[in-house]
C-alpha positions as CSV (number, residue, x, y, z in Angstrom):
1,M,-9.1,-15.8,-4.6
2,R,-8.5,-14.6,-1.1
3,T,-4.9,-14.7,0.1
4,A,-3.6,-15.3,3.6
5,Y,-0.6,-13.5,5.1
6,I,1.4,-13.9,8.3
7,V,2.0,-10.4,9.5
8,G,4.6,-9.3,12.1
9,I,3.3,-6.5,14.3
10,S,4.9,-4.1,16.7
11,V,1.6,-3.0,18.3
12,P,-1.0,-4.9,20.4
13,A,-3.3,-7.1,18.3
14,A,-6.4,-5.1,19.3
15,E,-4.7,-1.9,17.9
16,F,-3.7,-3.7,14.7
17,R,-7.2,-5.0,14.3
18,A,-8.6,-1.4,14.4
19,R,-6.0,-0.3,11.8
20,L,-6.8,-3.3,9.6
21,A,-10.4,-2.0,9.3
22,E,-9.0,0.6,6.9
23,I,-8.7,-2.2,4.3
24,P,-12.2,-3.2,3.1
25,G,-12.8,-6.9,3.4
26,A,-9.6,-7.7,5.3
27,V,-10.0,-10.2,8.2
28,L,-7.7,-10.9,11.1
29,V,-8.0,-14.7,11.4
30,R,-6.0,-15.4,14.5
31,E,-3.0,-14.3,16.6
32,L,0.3,-16.1,16.6
33,P,3.0,-15.8,19.2
34,P,5.2,-13.8,19.2
35,A,3.8,-10.6,17.8
36,R,2.3,-12.1,14.6
37,V,-1.2,-12.4,13.2
38,V,-2.8,-14.2,10.2
39,V,-4.7,-11.9,7.9
40,V,-6.8,-12.7,4.9
41,L,-7.1,-10.1,2.1
42,P,-9.8,-10.1,-0.5
43,D,-9.1,-10.3,-4.3
44,G,-7.2,-7.4,-5.7
45,T,-5.8,-6.2,-2.4
46,S,-2.0,-5.9,-2.5
47,A,0.2,-7.1,0.3
48,K,1.8,-3.6,-0.1
49,T,-1.4,-2.1,1.2
50,L,-1.2,-4.3,4.3
51,A,2.5,-3.6,4.7
52,S,1.8,0.2,4.7
53,L,-0.3,0.0,7.9
54,P,1.3,1.5,11.0
55,G,2.7,-1.2,13.3
56,V,3.4,-3.8,10.6
57,T,7.0,-5.1,10.7
58,S,6.8,-7.9,8.1
59,V,4.4,-9.5,5.7
60,R,4.8,-13.0,4.3
61,E,2.3,-14.9,2.2
62,D,1.0,-18.0,4.0
63,R,1.2,-21.0,1.8
64,P,-0.1,-23.9,3.7
65,E,1.1,-27.3,2.6
66,R,-1.5,-29.8,1.8
67,L,-1.2,-32.7,4.2
68,L,-2.0,-36.1,3.1
69,R,-2.1,-39.3,5.1
70,A,0.3,-41.8,3.8
71,D,-2.4,-44.4,3.0
72,S,-4.6,-41.8,1.2
73,R,-2.0,-41.1,-1.5
74,D,-2.8,-44.4,-3.3
75,R,-6.5,-43.8,-3.4
76,P,-8.2,-42.1,-6.4
């Protein structure tokens, strides 16, 4: 299962994207203000690998909440 991370960066996103290419299968999904990006890592890739890249200031697993409409909770 692929895992998404919110990554704080201290370098421009273009420079980070070039460094991210060092991790096979890693994908920069989008940029977030201020100085953050969403990255998806393939199975078996540790967040420590991502954190070790130059320019990374923080790594937090992105755990999106499942949003349900109020009326859909009662449906099977």
